C-alpha positions in Angstrom: 0.0 0.1 -0.1 1.2 3.4 -0.9 2.4 5.6 1.9 0.3 8.7 2.4 2.2 12.0 1.5 1.2 15.5 2.6 -0.2 17.7 0.0 0.1 21.3 1.4 0.8 24.7 0.0 4.3 24.0 0.2 3.8 21.4 -2.7 2.5 24.2 -5.0 5.3 26.1 -6.8 5.1 29.1 -9.4 7.9 29.2 -11.7 8.9 32.7 -13.1 9.0 33.1 -17.0 12.6 32.1 -17.4 12.4 29.1 -15.2 9.7 27.7 -17.0 11.2 28.1 -20.4 14.6 26.7 -19.3 12.6 23.7 -17.7 10.4 23.1 -20.6 12.4 24.4 -23.8 10.7 21.9 -26.0 7.4 23.7 -25.4 9.0 27.0 -27.0 11.4 26.0 -29.4 10.6 22.3 -30.4 13.6 19.8 -29.9 17.2 20.9 -28.7 19.7 19.0 -30.9 23.2 20.1 -31.6 22.7 22.0 -35.0 23.0 18.9 -37.2 19.5 19.3 -38.0 17.6 22.3 -39.8 14.9 22.3 -37.1 17.3 22.0 -34.0 16.7 24.6 -31.5 19.6 26.8 -32.1 18.2 27.7 -35.5 14.7 28.6 -34.0 16.5 30.9 -31.6 18.0 32.6 -34.7 14.8 32.7 -36.5 13.0 34.4 -33.6 15.2 37.3 -33.5 15.2 37.6 -37.3 11.3 37.4 -37.5 11.1 40.5 -35.6 13.6 42.4 -38.1 11.2 41.0 -41.0 8.3 42.5 -39.1 10.1 45.8 -39.4 10.9 45.4 -43.0 7.0 44.5 -43.8 6.0 47.6 -41.9 8.4 49.7 -44.5 11.2 50.3 -42.0 14.6 49.1 -42.7 15.7 47.2 -46.1 18.8 45.6 -44.7 19.5 43.0 -41.9 23.0 42.1 -40.9 23.8 38.8 -39.2 27.2 37.5 -38.0 27.7 34.0 -36.4 31.2 33.3 -35.3 32.2 31.0 -32.6 28.7 30.5 -31.7 28.4 34.1 -30.8 25.3 35.5 -32.9 24.7 39.1 -33.8 21.6 40.3 -35.6 21.1 44.0 -36.5 18.1 45.6 -38.3 17.6 49.3 -39.3 14.1 49.3 -38.3 12.3 51.7 -35.9 14.0 50.3 -32.7 12.3 49.2 -29.7 10.7 51.9 -27.8 13.4 52.7 -25.3 11.2 52.6 -22.3 10.1 49.0 -23.2 13.4 47.5 -24.2 13.9 45.4 -21.1 10.1 44.3 -21.1 10.1 43.2 -24.6 12.8 40.7 -24.1 11.9 39.6 -20.6 8.2 39.8 -19.9 6.0 37.2 -21.3 3.0 38.3 -23.4 4.5 41.7 -24.1 5.0 42.9 -27.5 3.9 45.0 -30.3 2.3 42.1 -32.3 -0.7 42.0 -30.0 -1.8 45.4 -31.5 -3.2 44.3 -34.8 -3.2 47.7 -36.0 0.6 47.5 -36.3 1.1 43.9 -37.2 -1.8 42.6 -39.2 -0.3 39.4 -40.5 3.0 39.0 -38.4 5.1 35.9 -38.4 4.5 35.2 -34.7 1.9 36.6 -32.4 2.5 34.8 -29.1 4.8 37.4 -27.4 7.4 34.6 -26.6 9.9 34.8 -29.2 12.9 36.8 -28.0 12.0 36.0 -24.4 12.7 32.4 -25.0 16.1 33.3 -26.8 17.0 35.4 -23.9 16.1 32.6 -21.2 18.0 30.0 -23.3 21.2 32.1 -23.7 24.2 32.2 -21.5 24.7 35.7 -23.0 22.0 38.0 -24.2 22.4 41.7 -25.3 19.9 44.0 -26.8 20.6 47.4 -28.1 17.8 49.6 -29.6 18.7 53.2 -31.3 15.9 55.7 -32.0 15.4 59.3 -31.7 19.2 59.7 -31.5 19.2 57.8 -28.1 20.7 54.4 -27.4 19.3 51.9 -24.8 21.3 48.7 -24.0 20.4 45.9 -21.5 22.4 42.6 -21.1 21.2 39.3 -19.5 22.6 35.9 -18.4 20.0 33.0 -18.7 17.2 35.5 -18.6 18.6 37.5 -15.6 19.1 41.1 -16.0 22.9 41.8 -15.3 23.3 45.3 -16.7 21.1 48.3 -17.9 22.0 51.7 -19.0 19.7 55.0 -19.1 19.3 56.0 -22.6 22.3 58.1 -24.0 22.9 60.2 -26.8 24.2 58.4 -29.9 24.9 59.0 -33.6 24.0 55.3 -34.4 21.5 54.8 -37.2 18.1 53.7 -35.7 17.3 50.1 -35.4 17.9 47.1 -32.9 20.8 44.9 -32.4 20.5 41.4 -30.5 23.4 39.4 -29.7 23.4 36.0 -28.0 25.2 32.9 -27.1 23.0 29.6 -26.8 23.7 28.3 -23.3 25.5 25.1 -23.4 23.8 23.9 -20.3 20.7 23.6 -22.6 22.4 22.8 -26.0 25.1 20.3 -25.7 28.2 20.5 -28.0 26.2 22.5 -30.7 27.5 24.3 -33.7 26.0 26.5 -36.2 26.1 25.0 -39.9 26.2 27.8 -42.4 24.4 25.6 -45.1 21.3 25.6 -42.7 21.5 29.4 -41.9 21.9 30.3 -45.4 18.9 28.2 -46.6 16.8 30.1 -43.9 18.1 33.5 -45.0 17.3 32.6 -48.7 13.8 31.7 -47.8 13.4 35.1 -46.0 14.6 37.1 -49.1 12.4 35.1 -51.5 9.5 35.9 -49.4 10.4 39.5 -48.9 11.5 40.8 -52.5 13.7 43.9 -52.1 15.1 42.8 -48.7 18.8 42.5 -48.4 20.3 40.1 -45.7 24.2 40.1 -45.1 25.4 37.1 -43.5 29.2 37.1 -42.4 29.8 39.3 -45.4 27.8 37.4 -48.0 24.7 39.3 -49.5 21.3 37.5 -50.1 18.8 39.4 -52.1 15.8 38.6 -54.4 13.7 40.5 -56.7 11.4 37.7 -58.1 10.2 35.9 -54.9 9.2 32.2 -55.3 10.3 32.0 -58.9 13.9 32.8 -57.6 13.5 30.1 -55.2 12.7 27.3 -57.7 15.4 28.6 -60.0 18.0 28.5 -57.2 17.1 25.0 -56.0 16.8 23.4 -59.4 18.6 23.2 -62.9 16.9 25.2 -65.4 17.7 22.3 -67.8 15.8 20.0 -65.8 12.6 22.0 -66.0 9.7 20.6 -68.5 8.6 24.3 -69.0 9.5 27.8 -67.9 8.2 28.5 -64.1 4.6 29.7 -63.9 4.6 32.6 -61.4 1.5 34.1 -60.0 0.9 36.6 -57.3 -2.0 38.1 -55.5 -2.5 40.3 -52.5 -2.1 37.6 -49.9 -0.9 34.9 -52.2 2.1 34.0 -54.4 2.6 30.5 -56.1 5.3 29.2 -58.5 4.9 25.9 -60.5 6.9 23.8 -63.1 7.6 20.2 -63.5 11.0 18.2 -63.5 12.2 16.3 -66.5 13.8 13.6 -64.3 12.4 13.8 -60.6 9.8 11.2 -59.9 8.1 12.5 -56.9 6.4 15.7 -56.0 8.2 18.9 -54.2 6.5 21.6 -52.4 7.8 24.7 -50.6 5.1 26.1 -48.5 5.0 29.4 -46.3 2.6 31.1 -44.0 3.3 34.7 -43.0 6.9 34.1 -43.9 7.2 30.8 -41.8 8.6 27.8 -43.7 5.6 25.2 -43.1 7.8 22.1 -43.7 5.1 19.8 -42.5 2.5 21.5 -45.1 -0.9 22.0 -43.5 -4.4 23.0 -44.9 -2.9 25.5 -47.4 -0.5 23.0 -48.9 -3.2 20.5 -49.1 -5.5 23.1 -50.7 -3.0 23.9 -53.2 -2.3 20.4 -54.4 -6.1 19.9 -54.7 -6.6 23.3 -56.7 -3.7 22.5 -59.3 -5.4 19.1 -60.1 -9.0 20.7 -60.4 -7.7 23.6 -62.7 -5.6 21.4 -65.0 -8.6 19.1 -65.4 -10.9 21.9 -66.1 -8.5 23.7 -68.6 -7.9 20.4 -70.7 -11.5 19.1 -70.0 -10.0 15.6 -69.3 -10.2 13.7 -66.0 -6.7 13.2 -65.7 -5.5 11.0 -62.6 -4.5 13.5 -59.7 -1.1 11.6 -59.4 -0.3 12.0 -63.0 -0.8 15.7 -62.9 1.3 16.3 -59.9 4.2 13.7 -60.5 7.4 15.5 -60.9 5.8 18.8 -59.8 8.3 21.5 -58.2 6.3 24.3 -56.6 6.1 26.9 -54.0 3.1 28.7 -52.2 3.2 31.5 -49.9 0.0 32.9 -48.1 -0.7 35.5 -45.5 -3.3 34.7 -42.9 -4.7 36.7 -40.1 -3.8 35.1 -36.7 -2.8 31.7 -38.0 -3.1 28.8 -36.1 -0.2 26.1 -36.3 -0.4 22.6 -35.0 3.0 23.0 -33.1 4.9 25.7 -31.3 7.6 25.7 -34.1 5.0 26.5 -36.6 5.8 23.7 -39.3 2.5 22.8 -40.0 -0.5 25.1 -40.7 -3.9 24.1 -38.9 -5.9 27.1 -39.8 -9.0 26.6 -42.1 -9.8 30.5 -42.1 -7.9 33.3 -43.8 -9.2 35.8 -41.3 -11.5 39.0 -41.6 -14.2 39.0 -44.4 -12.0 36.6 -46.6 -13.2 33.0 -47.3 -11.5 29.8 -45.9 -8.1 29.0 -46.8 -9.4 26.2 -49.1 -11.7 28.3 -51.1 -9.3 31.3 -51.3 -6.5 29.2 -52.8 -8.9 27.1 -55.1 -10.4 30.5 -56.4 -7.0 32.1 -56.9 -5.4 29.1 -58.6 -8.6 28.3 -60.6 -8.6 31.8 -62.1 -4.9 32.9 -62.6 -3.5 29.5 -63.6 -6.4 29.0 -66.1 -5.6 32.4 -67.4 -1.8 31.9 -67.8 -2.4 28.7 -69.6 -4.7 30.3 -72.2 -2.2 33.2 -72.5 0.8 30.7 -73.0 -0.2 27.8 -75.1 3.5 26.7 -75.5 3.6 26.1 -71.7 0.2 24.4 -71.7 1.2 22.0 -74.4 4.5 21.1 -72.5 2.6 20.6 -69.4 0.1 18.3 -71.1 3.0 16.2 -72.6 4.4 15.8 -69.0 1.0 14.8 -67.7 0.5 12.1 -70.5 4.1 10.8 -70.0 3.4 10.1 -66.4 0.0 8.6 -67.3 2.1 6.1 -69.7 4.6 5.4 -66.9 2.0 4.8 -64.5 0.0 2.3 -66.7 3.5 0.4 -67.6 4.1 0.0 -63.7 0.5 -0.6 -62.7 1.0 -4.5 -62.9 4.3 -4.6 -61.1 3.3 -1.9 -58.6 0.4 -4.1 -57.7 2.6 -7.1 -57.2 5.1 -5.1 -55.2 2.2 -3.9 -52.7 1.0 -7.1 -52.2 4.5 -8.3 -51.4 5.1 -5.3 -49.1 2.0 -6.1 -47.3 2.9 -9.7 -46.7 6.4 -9.0 -45.7 4.9 -6.4 -43.2 3.1 -9.0 -41.3 6.5 -10.6 -40.5 8.9 -8.1 -41.7 12.4 -8.8 -39.9 13.8 -5.9 -41.8 11.8 -3.2 -40.2 11.6 -2.9 -36.4 9.3 0.0 -36.0 8.9 2.7 -33.5 5.9 3.9 -31.6 6.1 7.7 -32.4 6.0 8.9 -36.1 6.5 12.4 -38.0 2.8 12.4 -38.9 1.8 12.4 -35.1 2.1 16.1 -35.1 -0.1 16.3 -31.7 3.0 14.2 -30.1 5.6 16.6 -29.1 8.3 13.9 -29.8 7.4 13.5 -33.6 10.4 15.6 -34.8 12.6 12.9 -33.1 11.3 9.9 -35.2 14.3 8.3 -36.7 14.9 5.3 -39.0 18.5 3.8 -38.9 19.4 2.0 -42.0 21.9 -0.7 -41.0 23.9 -3.4 -42.8 23.7 -6.9 -41.7 22.2 -8.6 -38.5 25.2 -7.7 -36.1 24.9 -3.9 -36.6 21.1 -3.9 -36.5 21.1 -6.2 -33.5 23.2 -3.6 -31.5 21.0 -0.7 -32.5 17.7 -2.4 -31.8 18.7 -3.7 -28.3 19.8 -0.1 -27.4 17.3 2.1 -29.2 14.6 4.4 -27.8 11.6 2.1 -29.0 9.3 5.3 -29.0 11.2 7.4 -31.5 14.0 5.1 -33.3 13.2 2.3 -35.8 15.7 0.2 -37.6 15.7 -1.1 -41.2 18.1 -3.9 -41.8 19.8 -4.4 -45.3 21.0 -7.7 -46.5 24.3 -7.3 -48.2 24.8 -4.3 -50.8 21.8 -2.7 -52.5 21.8 -2.2 -56.3 23.7 0.8 -57.8 20.2 2.4 -59.1 21.9 5.2 -61.1 20.3 5.3 -64.7 17.4 2.9 -63.7 13.8 3.7 -63.8 11.1 3.8 -61.1 10.3 0.1 -62.1 13.4 -1.1 -60.2 12.0 0.2 -57.0 9.1 -2.2 -57.1 11.1 -5.1 -58.5 13.8 -4.9 -55.9 12.5 -6.2 -52.8 14.8 -4.1 -50.5 14.0 -0.9 -52.3 10.3 -1.6 -52.2 10.2 -2.5 -48.6 12.4 0.6 -47.8 10.0 2.7 -49.8 6.9 1.3 -47.9 8.6 1.6 -44.4 9.2 5.3 -45.2 5.6 5.7 -46.7 6.9 7.8 -49.7 5.6 6.1 -52.7 3.3 9.0 -53.9 5.0 12.0 -51.9 6.9 12.8 -48.9 4.0 14.6 -47.4 3.2 11.1 -45.5 6.8 10.7 -44.6 6.8 8.4 -41.4 10.5 9.6 -40.0 11.8 13.1 -39.5 15.5 11.6 -39.8 16.5 8.8 -42.0 20.0 7.8 -40.8 22.6 5.6 -42.8 24.3 3.5 -40.3 26.9 1.7 -42.0 30.7 0.6 -40.8 33.6 2.9 -41.1 35.3 0.7 -43.8 35.3 0.5 -47.4 32.3 -1.7 -47.8 30.4 0.4 -45.3 31.3 3.6 -47.4 30.2 1.7 -50.6 27.0 1.0 -49.0 26.4 4.5 -47.9 27.3 5.7 -51.3 24.6 3.2 -52.9 21.9 4.4 -50.6 22.8 8.0 -51.2 22.3 7.1 -54.9 19.0 5.4 -54.4 17.5 8.7 -52.4 19.1 11.2 -55.1 17.9 9.0 -58.0 14.2 8.6 -56.7 13.5 10.7 -53.9 15.8 13.8 -54.0 13.3 16.0 -51.9 14.3 14.0 -48.8 17.8 15.3 -49.3 16.6 18.9 -50.1 14.3 18.9 -47.2 17.1 17.6 -44.8 15.8 14.5 -43.8 19.0 12.3 -44.7 22.0 11.7 -42.4 25.1 9.7 -41.9 25.4 8.2 -38.2 29.1 9.1 -37.0 30.2 6.2 -34.7 33.4 6.1 -32.6 36.6 4.9 -34.2 38.4 4.4 -31.1 37.9 3.7 -27.2 40.5 4.7 -24.8 40.2 3.9 -21.2 41.9 3.0 -18.0 40.3 1.5 -14.8 38.7 4.8 -13.9 37.6 6.6 -17.1 36.5 5.7 -20.7 36.5 7.9 -23.7 35.0 7.3 -27.1 36.8 9.0 -30.1 35.6 9.8 -33.5 39.0 11.1 -34.8 42.8 10.7 -34.4 42.8 14.1 -32.7 40.1 13.0 -30.0 42.2 9.8 -29.5 45.3 11.8 -28.8 43.4 14.0 -26.3 41.7 11.0 -24.7 45.4 9.3 -24.4 46.7 12.5 -22.6 43.9 12.8 -20.2 44.2 8.8 -19.3 47.7 9.2 -18.8 50.2 6.0 -18.9 49.2 2.5 -20.2 45.8 3.5 -21.8 43.8 0.5 -23.3 42.9 1.5 -26.8 40.3 -0.4 -28.8 39.9 0.3 -32.6 36.1 -0.2 -33.7 36.2 -1.6 -37.2 32.5 -2.1 -37.6 29.0 -1.5 -35.7 28.7 -5.2 -34.7 31.8 -5.0 -32.6 30.1 -2.1 -30.3 28.2 -3.7 -27.6 24.5 -2.6 -27.2 25.4 -1.2 -23.6 28.0 0.9 -25.4 25.9 1.7 -28.4 23.2 3.4 -26.3 25.7 6.4 -25.8 26.0 6.8 -29.6 22.3 7.0 -30.6 21.1 8.7 -27.5 21.5 12.2 -26.3 25.0 12.5 -27.6 24.3 11.2 -30.9 26.6 12.7 -33.8 25.0 13.0 -37.2 26.3 14.4 -40.4 23.5 15.8 -42.7 23.6 14.8 -46.3 23.5 18.0 -48.4 23.4 18.8 -52.0 25.9 21.2 -53.6 23.7 23.6 -55.5 26.6 24.2 -58.1 26.0 20.7 -59.6 22.9 19.2 -60.8 21.7 15.9 -59.4 22.2 14.2 -62.7 25.7 15.4 -63.1 26.5 14.5 -59.8 25.2 10.9 -60.0 26.9 10.6 -63.5 30.3 11.4 -62.3 30.3 9.5 -58.9 28.0 6.4 -60.2 28.2 6.4 -64.0 30.8 4.8 -66.2 33.2 7.6 -66.5 36.1 5.7 -64.9 39.3 7.6 -66.1 37.8 10.9 -64.9 36.8 9.5 -61.6 40.2 7.7 -61.2 41.9 11.1 -61.9 39.7 12.8 -59.3 40.5 10.1 -56.5 44.2 10.2 -57.2 44.1 14.1 -56.9 42.2 13.9 -53.8 43.7 11.1 -52.0 44.6 11.5 -48.3 46.4 8.9 -46.3 46.0 8.8 -42.7 49.2 7.0 -41.6 48.2 7.0 -37.8 44.9 5.4 -38.7 46.5 2.7 -40.7 49.0 2.0 -37.9 46.2 1.5 -35.5 44.2 -0.8 -37.8 
């Protein structure tokens, strides 16, 4: 029988604003992470500060934003109106305080909860805000949300505007680092959505004049587009549409009030529906929706009054209303696309003809695949009943109401020994394991038919739930976990080829990663260190002192489950797979996976590095 415990006033405790944010950071910025993923908390902190600068630009004040990140010190400077000097401290340290509650000033703001910079302040070991307006400068400094220094407004010649400097707290964000690739992508989205805005990041300038049209052009090769980009703009909506010649699946970039809704939502669903309806009406044919949308590359941005998102990090729109006297989101988008896309196709018959050819090509390919696709689906259904390849988890990316959905991860492993270690040490709630048998096929140059004919590719596609599009992707992170030897590297390359060939948007949307596992274990009777490089091994040997025991791990199967839990838990190290925008996917695959052996041999010879210390340890 449970012992009775006293329940008195002493049991009741009220947390102040900063304590609550620091105790429950996930409520405010989503998951924490170390910076290896684009949705990690350190990028949300940066975004919250930039959002305020964007709101100033939208209100017609300040056309330039300057951002610097060096040694994890972040500086963001705008040339807007500046925070009212008497409210500088309150705006960054009092919950539910901000100008965005006054809808006259911020009708369709990015954020409306009055939390943004307060969360940044509370989760930073150093936070400084400087506001200059009316030739006066007001400064305040904080540590973990506590005010440590404040000056009275003083005379200044500094241009009006606000500067925020902060360092994410290492007590909250463990071993983190900002990756410029993720920051640059975020900043590019800001300029696409705000034509005329200039953002300078570490000296590099980002600017756009053509909005979402520039987004599609910068992210895709013009040679791969089946027809010129269709670019349509209205008062509260902008869309850009084209189709890829080579890509199989659908690709959408969607935004609400400047927020990149990576998980889509009501606006994206309405956009997909509107394209199908308009195309059917224009051509007077009842084409299959999948044929119309196959290979589409598109973007949509809308502005909504007081949007409702399905999570604090605003990655999925839940609103059904545009706000005010406007119709629903669905009706508004259907009406706009129905009118404007139809008008465009009537005025541009050459584009209309190319679009129809693309749809008819998709129709032919679907019919050619229909027989084998049915067989493959039947095989996948049977296999799923006793599928030893997939050991699933409980929480998936689509479970947007579960706060851990962004942690959902699928490890792709080679062989039973490696998958066994991960399976025994994984978090069964958020981590799933898919086990490969041997080396997968080199899928370069093959058609989608191979995905259905090859059992492993078909089962992997089914496990990820990405046959039609990545909108129903079941895992936020797909992690390739192979041995750190030649065979492991080859399997890694073959898997990346598979994703690039058939599902490139998984890489474009930052879902694919490489698991970093330790190469060495250095220990004595008191301490154990796991080392991921020769440099870390040397540091560990110095810490351990004389006669260290050094183990070299050649494969994942050599690492015991008890040890493995350290490498896929809180301290997991992931290397994101990113695309180099200077090279198209086709040319990338042709060079590395095609038959240009002499060119590739020359490249390998010219870039060969020999790690002598590593070889000696092996």
